[in-house]
N, C-alpha and C positions, 0 to 999 in steps of 0.2 A: 789853483782851483776854490772858488767862490763860497761859499758856508751860506747856505741852501734857505736860511733863515733869516740870513742878510744879503740876498743877491748884490751882486754888483753894478747893476742900471737902478740901484738903488744907496750908492752910495754919493758920497762929495756934497751931501750938503751941509749946511753949518753945523758945528758942535758933533759931527756923525746922527746930526739926526736923521732921523727916518719916516715917508712919510706911514707906514705903520703907525708910530708914536701919535701921531695926529688923528688918522684917517680912524682910529678906534675910541674915538671920544665924539665925532659927529656922525653916526650912525653910518648906513650901511650905503645906500646914495653916494652922502656926500664924500665919504672914507674913497669910492671908487672914482671921485670927480678927483680929490688932493693924487691915490695912486695912479692913476695914469696920465695925467699933467704933470706929476712930478715924472714920469722917466719915457715920456713922449721924447723918443728919438730914442733910448737908449737901448730899449732893449727889441722892441717892435717896426714898424716904421711910422713915423713922425705922424700923418696924416691921420693914420689908425687909432693911435692912441687918442689922439683930439680927439676923431671922434666916438670912440669909448664914454669921454671923458664928456662930451659934448650930451651924449645918451639916459647917462648918469643924471646928469644935470637937468636936465628935461621933465625925467621920472622926478627927482625930485619936487620941478617945476608942479607939472600936477599936481601931488601930492597933498603940495600947499594949498591949490587953490581949489581944491576941493574939500578942503578944512574949511573954508571960505566960504561955500555953499548953502 
């Protein structure tokens, strides 16, 4: 049984690193990009996770563009 705090689809990265360890330092949108890219194909369908990562990346780009106007 996997630990609900450390789900199996986020295991297997260098030195036991977890995407959340990085994501909590970059903000909500970029954190979700990291989360979905890291788990792509490990939990849900790979393409579905990649689309989710892209969605949050596009939101972050829109925020940055709005700051430049």
